VMD Tcl script that builds the backbone (N, CA, C; Angstrom):
set m [mol new atoms 453]
animate dup $m
set s [atomselect $m all]
$s set {name element resname resid chain x y z} {
  {N N UNK 1 A 138.478 148.710 131.668}
  {CA C UNK 1 A 138.511 147.543 130.810}
  {C C UNK 1 A 138.468 146.293 131.695}
  {N N UNK 2 A 137.762 145.275 131.237}
  {CA C UNK 2 A 137.663 144.022 131.985}
  {C C UNK 2 A 138.814 143.090 131.630}
  {N N UNK 3 A 139.075 142.132 132.511}
  {CA C UNK 3 A 140.102 141.112 132.271}
  {C C UNK 3 A 139.423 139.800 131.892}
  {N N UNK 4 A 139.925 139.157 130.851}
  {CA C UNK 4 A 139.493 137.810 130.496}
  {C C UNK 4 A 140.738 136.939 130.524}
  {N N UNK 5 A 140.650 135.834 131.262}
  {CA C UNK 5 A 141.810 134.952 131.420}
  {C C UNK 5 A 141.354 133.502 131.426}
  {N N UNK 6 A 142.334 132.624 131.279}
  {CA C UNK 6 A 142.098 131.187 131.364}
  {C C UNK 6 A 142.925 130.663 132.532}
  {N N UNK 7 A 142.261 129.892 133.396}
  {CA C UNK 7 A 142.957 129.251 134.512}
  {C C UNK 7 A 142.704 127.753 134.445}
  {N N UNK 8 A 143.475 127.000 135.163}
  {CA C UNK 8 A 143.241 125.563 135.329}
  {C C UNK 8 A 142.510 125.400 136.659}
  {N N UNK 9 A 141.359 124.753 136.617}
  {CA C UNK 9 A 140.578 124.575 137.840}
  {C C UNK 9 A 139.631 123.395 137.688}
  {N N UNK 10 A 139.113 122.947 138.814}
  {CA C UNK 10 A 138.035 121.958 138.824}
  {C C UNK 10 A 136.723 122.731 138.813}
  {N N UNK 11 A 135.687 122.098 138.293}
  {CA C UNK 11 A 134.365 122.715 138.334}
  {C C UNK 11 A 133.393 121.742 138.987}
  {N N UNK 12 A 132.178 122.176 139.182}
  {CA C UNK 12 A 131.197 121.409 139.949}
  {C C UNK 12 A 131.043 119.961 139.472}
  {N N UNK 13 A 131.074 119.735 138.165}
  {CA C UNK 13 A 130.824 118.393 137.638}
  {C C UNK 13 A 132.041 117.729 137.014}
  {N N UNK 14 A 133.188 118.421 136.987}
  {CA C UNK 14 A 134.404 117.852 136.413}
  {C C UNK 14 A 135.489 117.914 137.477}
  {N N UNK 15 A 135.866 116.748 137.997}
  {CA C UNK 15 A 136.806 116.716 139.119}
  {C C UNK 15 A 138.262 116.923 138.698}
  {N N UNK 16 A 138.584 116.675 137.436}
  {CA C UNK 16 A 139.946 116.897 136.956}
  {C C UNK 16 A 140.119 118.369 136.578}
  {N N UNK 17 A 141.282 118.958 136.880}
  {CA C UNK 17 A 141.516 120.347 136.460}
  {C C UNK 17 A 141.434 120.471 134.935}
  {N N UNK 18 A 140.826 121.557 134.475}
  {CA C UNK 18 A 140.697 121.846 133.052}
  {C C UNK 18 A 140.667 123.361 132.877}
  {N N UNK 19 A 140.705 123.795 131.636}
  {CA C UNK 19 A 140.706 125.236 131.370}
  {C C UNK 19 A 139.335 125.827 131.676}
  {N N UNK 20 A 139.371 126.958 132.373}
  {CA C UNK 20 A 138.167 127.662 132.805}
  {C C UNK 20 A 138.317 129.133 132.426}
  {N N UNK 21 A 137.281 129.713 131.845}
  {CA C UNK 21 A 137.263 131.140 131.534}
  {C C UNK 21 A 136.966 131.943 132.792}
  {N N UNK 22 A 137.712 133.016 133.003}
  {CA C UNK 22 A 137.410 133.925 134.108}
  {C C UNK 22 A 137.228 135.336 133.556}
  {N N UNK 23 A 136.314 136.053 134.168}
  {CA C UNK 23 A 136.121 137.469 133.881}
  {C C UNK 23 A 136.427 138.224 135.168}
  {N N UNK 24 A 137.408 139.092 135.099}
  {CA C UNK 24 A 137.843 139.865 136.266}
  {C C UNK 24 A 138.155 138.954 137.454}
  {N N UNK 25 A 138.773 137.810 137.170}
  {CA C UNK 25 A 139.230 136.891 138.199}
  {C C UNK 25 A 138.188 135.918 138.718}
  {N N UNK 26 A 136.968 135.954 138.202}
  {CA C UNK 26 A 135.897 135.067 138.670}
  {C C UNK 26 A 135.528 134.094 137.544}
  {N N UNK 27 A 135.510 132.786 137.825}
  {CA C UNK 27 A 135.085 131.838 136.786}
  {C C UNK 27 A 133.717 132.248 136.226}
  {N N UNK 28 A 133.589 132.168 134.902}
  {CA C UNK 28 A 132.377 132.652 134.244}
  {C C UNK 28 A 131.122 131.960 134.759}
  {N N UNK 29 A 131.175 130.644 134.981}
  {CA C UNK 29 A 129.975 129.947 135.474}
  {C C UNK 29 A 129.584 130.435 136.867}
  {N N UNK 30 A 130.579 130.739 137.710}
  {CA C UNK 30 A 130.318 131.235 139.064}
  {C C UNK 30 A 129.725 132.639 138.999}
  {N N UNK 31 A 130.280 133.494 138.145}
  {CA C UNK 31 A 129.782 134.852 137.983}
  {C C UNK 31 A 128.310 134.849 137.556}
  {N N UNK 32 A 127.988 134.032 136.561}
  {CA C UNK 32 A 126.616 133.995 136.050}
  {C C UNK 32 A 125.659 133.359 137.046}
  {N N UNK 33 A 126.123 132.327 137.749}
  {CA C UNK 33 A 125.280 131.679 138.755}
  {C C UNK 33 A 124.955 132.634 139.901}
  {N N UNK 34 A 125.898 133.508 140.241}
  {CA C UNK 34 A 125.629 134.458 141.329}
  {C C UNK 34 A 124.522 135.436 140.943}
  {N N UNK 35 A 124.403 135.736 139.656}
  {CA C UNK 35 A 123.354 136.643 139.195}
  {C C UNK 35 A 122.027 135.926 138.978}
  {N N UNK 36 A 122.085 134.667 138.504}
  {CA C UNK 36 A 120.868 133.928 138.180}
  {C C UNK 36 A 121.008 132.454 138.568}
  {N N UNK 37 A 120.972 132.142 139.877}
  {CA C UNK 37 A 121.104 130.742 140.300}
  {C C UNK 37 A 119.979 129.854 139.769}
  {N N UNK 38 A 118.861 130.432 139.400}
  {CA C UNK 38 A 117.728 129.657 138.879}
  {C C UNK 38 A 118.000 129.066 137.499}
  {N N UNK 39 A 119.042 129.534 136.808}
  {CA C UNK 39 A 119.335 129.037 135.460}
  {C C UNK 39 A 120.245 127.814 135.447}
  {N N UNK 40 A 120.737 127.378 136.596}
  {CA C UNK 40 A 121.584 126.168 136.703}
  {C C UNK 40 A 122.797 126.238 135.770}
  {N N UNK 41 A 123.525 127.347 135.844}
  {CA C UNK 41 A 124.710 127.549 135.014}
  {C C UNK 41 A 125.979 127.054 135.718}
  {N N UNK 42 A 125.973 127.004 137.037}
  {CA C UNK 42 A 127.155 126.588 137.795}
  {C C UNK 42 A 127.595 125.204 137.339}
  {N N UNK 43 A 128.860 125.084 136.981}
  {CA C UNK 43 A 129.408 123.802 136.545}
  {C C UNK 43 A 129.506 123.644 135.043}
  {N N UNK 44 A 128.929 124.575 134.272}
  {CA C UNK 44 A 129.105 124.513 132.823}
  {C C UNK 44 A 130.566 124.808 132.498}
  {N N UNK 45 A 131.058 124.240 131.411}
  {CA C UNK 45 A 132.475 124.366 131.030}
  {C C UNK 45 A 132.595 125.139 129.716}
  {N N UNK 46 A 133.781 125.703 129.448}
  {CA C UNK 46 A 133.950 126.482 128.224}
  {C C UNK 46 A 133.679 125.672 126.954}
  {N N UNK 47 A 132.911 126.257 126.044}
  {CA C UNK 47 A 132.649 125.622 124.748}
  {C C UNK 47 A 133.908 125.608 123.886}
  {N N UNK 48 A 134.913 126.387 124.254}
  {CA C UNK 48 A 136.174 126.426 123.518}
  {C C UNK 48 A 137.067 125.221 123.800}
  {N N UNK 49 A 136.753 124.466 124.847}
  {CA C UNK 49 A 137.535 123.251 125.122}
  {C C UNK 49 A 137.425 122.321 123.919}
  {N N UNK 50 A 138.451 121.558 123.692}
  {CA C UNK 50 A 138.448 120.625 122.558}
  {C C UNK 50 A 137.684 119.352 122.933}
  {N N UNK 51 A 136.516 119.527 123.558}
  {CA C UNK 51 A 135.736 118.394 124.038}
  {C C UNK 51 A 134.517 118.100 123.171}
  {N N UNK 52 A 134.160 119.024 122.272}
  {CA C UNK 52 A 133.007 118.794 121.402}
  {C C UNK 52 A 133.337 117.682 120.400}
  {N N UNK 53 A 132.461 116.686 120.291}
  {CA C UNK 53 A 132.694 115.577 119.363}
  {C C UNK 53 A 132.425 115.971 117.915}
  {N N UNK 54 A 131.422 116.803 117.695}
  {CA C UNK 54 A 131.001 117.149 116.344}
  {C C UNK 54 A 131.876 118.278 115.789}
  {N N UNK 55 A 132.616 118.027 114.707}
  {CA C UNK 55 A 133.479 119.075 114.153}
  {C C UNK 55 A 132.706 120.300 113.685}
  {N N UNK 56 A 131.447 120.141 113.296}
  {CA C UNK 56 A 130.632 121.293 112.878}
  {C C UNK 56 A 130.332 122.197 114.063}
  {N N UNK 57 A 130.128 121.594 115.242}
  {CA C UNK 57 A 129.895 122.393 116.440}
  {C C UNK 57 A 131.165 123.137 116.840}
  {N N UNK 58 A 132.323 122.456 116.772}
  {CA C UNK 58 A 133.595 123.131 117.080}
  {C C UNK 58 A 133.813 124.307 116.136}
  {N N UNK 59 A 133.522 124.105 114.858}
  {CA C UNK 59 A 133.708 125.168 113.863}
  {C C UNK 59 A 132.788 126.346 114.160}
  {N N UNK 60 A 131.558 126.076 114.542}
  {CA C UNK 60 A 130.602 127.133 114.868}
  {C C UNK 60 A 131.115 127.973 116.038}
  {N N UNK 61 A 131.592 127.313 117.081}
  {CA C UNK 61 A 132.110 128.028 118.258}
  {C C UNK 61 A 133.275 128.927 117.843}
  {N N UNK 62 A 134.244 128.391 117.122}
  {CA C UNK 62 A 135.429 129.161 116.765}
  {C C UNK 62 A 135.125 130.260 115.753}
  {N N UNK 63 A 134.163 130.058 114.872}
  {CA C UNK 63 A 133.793 131.083 113.892}
  {C C UNK 63 A 133.128 132.266 114.584}
  {N N UNK 64 A 132.339 131.983 115.595}
  {CA C UNK 64 A 131.576 133.050 116.246}
  {C C UNK 64 A 132.313 133.743 117.393}
  {N N UNK 65 A 133.310 133.106 117.986}
  {CA C UNK 65 A 133.939 133.675 119.182}
  {C C UNK 65 A 134.735 134.940 118.878}
  {N N UNK 66 A 135.161 135.110 117.616}
  {CA C UNK 66 A 135.851 136.336 117.219}
  {C C UNK 66 A 135.507 136.637 115.758}
  {N N UNK 67 A 134.332 137.230 115.545}
  {CA C UNK 67 A 133.947 137.584 114.174}
  {C C UNK 67 A 134.808 138.744 113.659}
  {N N UNK 68 A 134.738 139.020 112.368}
  {CA C UNK 68 A 135.520 140.140 111.819}
  {C C UNK 68 A 135.085 141.478 112.418}
  {N N UNK 69 A 136.027 142.412 112.475}
  {CA C UNK 69 A 135.724 143.772 112.925}
  {C C UNK 69 A 134.636 144.335 112.016}
  {N N UNK 70 A 133.663 145.005 112.615}
  {CA C UNK 70 A 132.553 145.564 111.858}
  {C C UNK 70 A 131.337 144.660 111.832}
  {N N UNK 71 A 131.465 143.481 112.452}
  {CA C UNK 71 A 130.325 142.570 112.538}
  {C C UNK 71 A 130.178 142.119 113.981}
  {N N UNK 72 A 129.179 141.301 114.230}
  {CA C UNK 72 A 128.978 140.757 115.570}
  {C C UNK 72 A 128.485 139.330 115.426}
  {N N UNK 73 A 128.527 138.586 116.513}
  {CA C UNK 73 A 128.055 137.202 116.514}
  {C C UNK 73 A 127.597 136.848 117.920}
  {N N UNK 74 A 126.714 135.875 117.997}
  {CA C UNK 74 A 126.319 135.308 119.282}
  {C C UNK 74 A 127.053 133.972 119.384}
  {N N UNK 75 A 128.029 133.926 120.288}
  {CA C UNK 75 A 128.940 132.794 120.381}
  {C C UNK 75 A 128.666 131.937 121.606}
  {N N UNK 76 A 128.653 130.609 121.438}
  {CA C UNK 76 A 128.593 129.735 122.611}
  {C C UNK 76 A 129.867 129.898 123.437}
  {N N UNK 77 A 129.713 130.124 124.752}
  {CA C UNK 77 A 130.883 130.273 125.614}
  {C C UNK 77 A 130.935 129.219 126.720}
  {N N UNK 78 A 129.797 128.685 127.133}
  {CA C UNK 78 A 129.759 127.615 128.132}
  {C C UNK 78 A 128.804 126.529 127.646}
  {N N UNK 79 A 129.103 125.280 128.031}
  {CA C UNK 79 A 128.259 124.145 127.652}
  {C C UNK 79 A 128.199 123.146 128.793}
  {N N UNK 80 A 127.293 122.213 128.681}
  {CA C UNK 80 A 127.108 121.175 129.683}
  {C C UNK 80 A 128.265 120.178 129.630}
  {N N UNK 81 A 128.910 119.871 130.753}
  {CA C UNK 81 A 130.027 118.932 130.737}
  {C C UNK 81 A 129.593 117.469 130.619}
  {N N UNK 82 A 128.318 117.187 130.803}
  {CA C UNK 82 A 127.842 115.803 130.676}
  {C C UNK 82 A 127.666 115.408 129.223}
  {N N UNK 83 A 127.042 116.284 128.445}
  {CA C UNK 83 A 126.727 115.957 127.063}
  {C C UNK 83 A 127.829 116.342 126.082}
  {N N UNK 84 A 128.603 117.362 126.414}
  {CA C UNK 84 A 129.692 117.840 125.571}
  {C C UNK 84 A 129.255 118.077 124.134}
  {N N UNK 85 A 128.104 118.748 124.015}
  {CA C UNK 85 A 127.616 119.166 122.716}
  {C C UNK 85 A 126.814 120.450 122.905}
  {N N UNK 86 A 126.303 120.963 121.808}
  {CA C UNK 86 A 125.549 122.217 121.872}
  {C C UNK 86 A 124.049 121.966 121.863}
  {N N UNK 87 A 123.626 120.789 122.340}
  {CA C UNK 87 A 122.211 120.435 122.370}
  {C C UNK 87 A 121.600 120.624 123.747}
  {N N UNK 88 A 122.408 120.727 124.771}
  {CA C UNK 88 A 121.918 120.843 126.143}
  {C C UNK 88 A 122.010 122.305 126.570}
  {N N UNK 89 A 122.445 122.566 127.777}
  {CA C UNK 89 A 122.589 123.939 128.277}
  {C C UNK 89 A 123.761 124.626 127.590}
  {N N UNK 90 A 123.495 125.789 127.000}
  {CA C UNK 90 A 124.532 126.567 126.318}
  {C C UNK 90 A 124.380 128.031 126.719}
  {N N UNK 91 A 125.463 128.601 127.229}
  {CA C UNK 91 A 125.513 130.030 127.524}
  {C C UNK 91 A 126.210 130.705 126.354}
  {N N UNK 92 A 125.636 131.824 125.904}
  {CA C UNK 92 A 126.179 132.550 124.763}
  {C C UNK 92 A 126.532 133.974 125.155}
  {N N UNK 93 A 127.426 134.554 124.374}
  {CA C UNK 93 A 127.788 135.965 124.539}
  {C C UNK 93 A 127.628 136.665 123.199}
  {N N UNK 94 A 127.129 137.893 123.242}
  {CA C UNK 94 A 127.059 138.716 122.038}
  {C C UNK 94 A 128.429 139.388 121.879}
  {N N UNK 95 A 129.193 138.934 120.879}
  {CA C UNK 95 A 130.582 139.357 120.678}
  {C C UNK 95 A 130.643 140.431 119.592}
  {N N UNK 96 A 131.244 141.573 119.952}
  {CA C UNK 96 A 131.397 142.681 119.010}
  {C C UNK 96 A 132.864 143.127 119.053}
  {N N UNK 97 A 133.641 142.754 118.032}
  {CA C UNK 97 A 135.064 143.124 118.034}
  {C C UNK 97 A 135.318 144.506 117.429}
  {N N UNK 98 A 136.344 145.143 117.948}
  {CA C UNK 98 A 136.873 146.391 117.403}
  {C C UNK 98 A 138.351 146.149 117.119}
  {N N UNK 99 A 139.030 147.139 116.581}
  {CA C UNK 99 A 140.454 146.974 116.262}
  {C C UNK 99 A 141.287 146.633 117.494}
  {N N UNK 100 A 141.032 147.320 118.616}
  {CA C UNK 100 A 141.883 147.120 119.792}
  {C C UNK 100 A 141.131 146.543 120.996}
  {N N UNK 101 A 139.851 146.232 120.818}
  {CA C UNK 101 A 139.055 145.717 121.938}
  {C C UNK 101 A 138.023 144.712 121.415}
  {N N UNK 102 A 137.539 143.896 122.324}
  {CA C UNK 102 A 136.448 142.982 122.014}
  {C C UNK 102 A 135.416 143.146 123.122}
  {N N UNK 103 A 134.174 143.369 122.703}
  {CA C UNK 103 A 133.066 143.554 123.642}
  {C C UNK 103 A 132.224 142.298 123.725}
  {N N UNK 104 A 131.795 141.950 124.923}
  {CA C UNK 104 A 130.692 141.034 125.135}
  {C C UNK 104 A 129.569 141.940 125.657}
  {N N UNK 105 A 128.668 142.328 124.767}
  {CA C UNK 105 A 127.609 143.260 125.158}
  {C C UNK 105 A 126.618 142.612 126.117}
  {N N UNK 106 A 126.277 141.341 125.846}
  {CA C UNK 106 A 125.319 140.630 126.701}
  {C C UNK 106 A 125.733 139.174 126.798}
  {N N UNK 107 A 125.308 138.540 127.890}
  {CA C UNK 107 A 125.532 137.102 128.104}
  {C C UNK 107 A 124.194 136.514 128.524}
  {N N UNK 108 A 123.887 135.328 128.003}
  {CA C UNK 108 A 122.616 134.720 128.367}
  {C C UNK 108 A 122.564 133.238 128.077}
  {N N UNK 109 A 121.447 132.638 128.471}
  {CA C UNK 109 A 121.217 131.208 128.264}
  {C C UNK 109 A 120.463 131.039 126.950}
  {N N UNK 110 A 121.040 130.249 126.051}
  {CA C UNK 110 A 120.428 130.051 124.746}
  {C C UNK 110 A 119.175 129.201 124.872}
  {N N UNK 111 A 118.119 129.620 124.192}
  {CA C UNK 111 A 116.839 128.910 124.197}
  {C C UNK 111 A 116.435 128.507 122.775}
  {N N UNK 112 A 117.352 128.641 121.820}
  {CA C UNK 112 A 117.055 128.431 120.403}
  {C C UNK 112 A 116.774 126.979 120.061}
  {N N UNK 113 A 115.956 126.792 119.055}
  {CA C UNK 113 A 115.677 125.470 118.485}
  {C C UNK 113 A 115.534 125.645 116.982}
  {N N UNK 114 A 115.984 124.759 116.146}
  {CA C UNK 114 A 116.809 123.607 116.495}
  {C C UNK 114 A 118.261 124.041 116.699}
  {N N UNK 115 A 118.943 123.277 117.467}
  {CA C UNK 115 A 120.359 123.537 117.687}
  {C C UNK 115 A 121.166 122.568 116.843}
  {N N UNK 116 A 122.383 122.830 116.553}
  {CA C UNK 116 A 123.132 124.041 116.902}
  {C C UNK 116 A 122.945 125.191 115.911}
  {N N UNK 117 A 122.313 124.926 114.760}
  {CA C UNK 117 A 122.222 125.944 113.717}
  {C C UNK 117 A 121.607 127.249 114.202}
  {N N UNK 118 A 120.586 127.167 115.028}
  {CA C UNK 118 A 119.840 128.362 115.432}
  {C C UNK 118 A 120.400 129.037 116.682}
  {N N UNK 119 A 121.496 128.559 117.219}
  {CA C UNK 119 A 122.031 129.148 118.458}
  {C C UNK 119 A 122.150 130.660 118.306}
  {N N UNK 120 A 121.625 131.350 119.306}
  {CA C UNK 120 A 121.690 132.800 119.335}
  {C C UNK 120 A 120.441 133.493 118.831}
  {N N UNK 121 A 119.480 132.726 118.303}
  {CA C UNK 121 A 118.262 133.357 117.790}
  {C C UNK 121 A 117.222 133.584 118.878}
  {N N UNK 122 A 117.312 132.844 119.962}
  {CA C UNK 122 A 116.416 133.038 121.110}
  {C C UNK 122 A 117.265 132.885 122.370}
  {N N UNK 123 A 117.437 133.978 123.098}
  {CA C UNK 123 A 118.341 133.975 124.256}
  {C C UNK 123 A 117.645 134.600 125.453}
  {N N UNK 124 A 117.796 133.971 126.618}
  {CA C UNK 124 A 117.355 134.531 127.891}
  {C C UNK 124 A 118.547 135.333 128.429}
  {N N UNK 125 A 118.624 136.619 128.035}
  {CA C UNK 125 A 119.753 137.464 128.428}
  {C C UNK 125 A 119.719 137.706 129.938}
  {N N UNK 126 A 120.887 137.662 130.557}
  {CA C UNK 126 A 120.999 137.829 132.005}
  {C C UNK 126 A 121.233 139.301 132.314}
  {N N UNK 127 A 120.282 139.919 132.974}
  {CA C UNK 127 A 120.392 141.327 133.337}
  {C C UNK 127 A 121.442 141.544 134.415}
  {N N UNK 128 A 122.075 142.699 134.384}
  {CA C UNK 128 A 123.048 143.051 135.415}
  {C C UNK 128 A 124.428 142.472 135.193}
  {N N UNK 129 A 124.619 141.727 134.103}
  {CA C UNK 129 A 125.933 141.166 133.761}
  {C C UNK 129 A 126.355 141.801 132.438}
  {N N UNK 130 A 127.470 142.533 132.488}
  {CA C UNK 130 A 127.966 143.152 131.275}
  {C C UNK 130 A 127.364 144.531 131.080}
  {N N UNK 131 A 127.797 145.207 130.050}
  {CA C UNK 131 A 128.726 144.704 129.032}
  {C C UNK 131 A 130.150 144.593 129.582}
  {N N UNK 132 A 130.919 143.736 128.917}
  {CA C UNK 132 A 132.325 143.549 129.257}
  {C C UNK 132 A 133.160 143.963 128.049}
  {N N UNK 133 A 134.245 144.679 128.313}
  {CA C UNK 133 A 135.157 145.107 127.256}
  {C C UNK 133 A 136.561 144.604 127.596}
  {N N UNK 134 A 137.148 143.869 126.650}
  {CA C UNK 134 A 138.473 143.271 126.856}
  {C C UNK 134 A 139.457 143.851 125.850}
  {N N UNK 135 A 140.715 143.968 126.245}
  {CA C UNK 135 A 141.726 144.338 125.251}
  {C C UNK 135 A 141.789 143.196 124.242}
  {N N UNK 136 A 141.941 143.552 122.988}
  {CA C UNK 136 A 141.979 142.517 121.942}
  {C C UNK 136 A 143.161 141.570 122.163}
  {N N UNK 137 A 144.284 142.085 122.628}
  {CA C UNK 137 A 145.456 141.242 122.881}
  {C C UNK 137 A 145.149 140.200 123.955}
  {N N UNK 138 A 144.510 140.614 125.054}
  {CA C UNK 138 A 144.154 139.672 126.113}
  {C C UNK 138 A 143.136 138.648 125.613}
  {N N UNK 139 A 142.169 139.110 124.820}
  {CA C UNK 139 A 141.131 138.230 124.285}
  {C C UNK 139 A 141.756 137.168 123.378}
  {N N UNK 140 A 142.645 137.587 122.484}
  {CA C UNK 140 A 143.293 136.642 121.579}
  {C C UNK 140 A 144.206 135.688 122.340}
  {N N UNK 141 A 144.859 136.170 123.398}
  {CA C UNK 141 A 145.705 135.297 124.234}
  {C C UNK 141 A 144.833 134.238 124.915}
  {N N UNK 142 A 143.661 134.637 125.372}
  {CA C UNK 142 A 142.719 133.714 125.994}
  {C C UNK 142 A 142.290 132.638 124.994}
  {N N UNK 143 A 141.929 133.045 123.783}
  {CA C UNK 143 A 141.527 132.080 122.759}
  {C C UNK 143 A 142.667 131.126 122.418}
  {N N UNK 144 A 143.874 131.655 122.342}
  {CA C UNK 144 A 145.037 130.818 122.016}
  {C C UNK 144 A 145.259 129.735 123.071}
  {N N UNK 145 A 144.918 130.030 124.317}
  {CA C UNK 145 A 145.094 129.043 125.390}
  {C C UNK 145 A 144.197 127.820 125.179}
  {N N UNK 146 A 143.125 127.974 124.387}
  {CA C UNK 146 A 142.220 126.866 124.131}
  {C C UNK 146 A 142.561 126.104 122.850}
  {N N UNK 147 A 143.473 126.638 122.051}
  {CA C UNK 147 A 143.829 125.950 120.813}
  {C C UNK 147 A 144.523 124.633 121.154}
  {N N UNK 148 A 144.126 123.548 120.460}
  {CA C UNK 148 A 144.774 122.260 120.725}
  {C C UNK 148 A 146.274 122.356 120.453}
  {N N UNK 149 A 147.053 121.711 121.296}
  {CA C UNK 149 A 148.507 121.691 121.117}
  {C C UNK 149 A 148.845 120.908 119.861}
  {N N UNK 150 A 149.782 121.413 119.105}
  {CA C UNK 150 A 150.220 120.714 117.884}
  {C C UNK 150 A 151.214 119.626 118.272}
  {N N UNK 151 A 151.005 118.451 117.750}
  {CA C UNK 151 A 151.894 117.323 118.083}
  {C C UNK 151 A 153.157 117.372 117.262}
}
mol reanalyze $m
mol bondsrecalc $m
mol representation Tube
mol addrep $m
C-alpha cells in the first residue's frame, strides 16, 4: 500500500511554506517531474489548497477527489501557483474509492477544453507512475488537512 501525506514545504514558485501532497514521502510535483520533466509539472501546488478564487472550481475539486464507492472521477490534484485556477496547468488523478482503500489508477496532465467543466476528458497520462493504493483512513486524513480551519 502507498502512503499519502501532507507536509509543509516551499515549492519552486512559492517561497512561503504551504501544504504539499506527498506520495511515499516524495512531493507529488517532484515525483511527476522526475518521470516527465518535459511537462513542466515541478512547482505546481495542490488543487486542494484553499487558494482557488472561483467557488465552482473549489466545489469541482472537492466533489471529484473522493467520489462515492462504486464510482470513479478524474480529480484535479495539482495546479499552477501563478494563476490559482483550473485554466492553466492542471494535473489530474483517476480516483477509484473502495470501502477501505482509495486508488489513483493513473495521473496525468489535463489537456481538456473548455475548462473547468471538461477537466478529465482529455488527459496526457504519465506512464510508469501508479497505480497508487492508499488506505482510506490515510486518504481521508490527508483531505482533512486541506479543509479550511473553522473560525
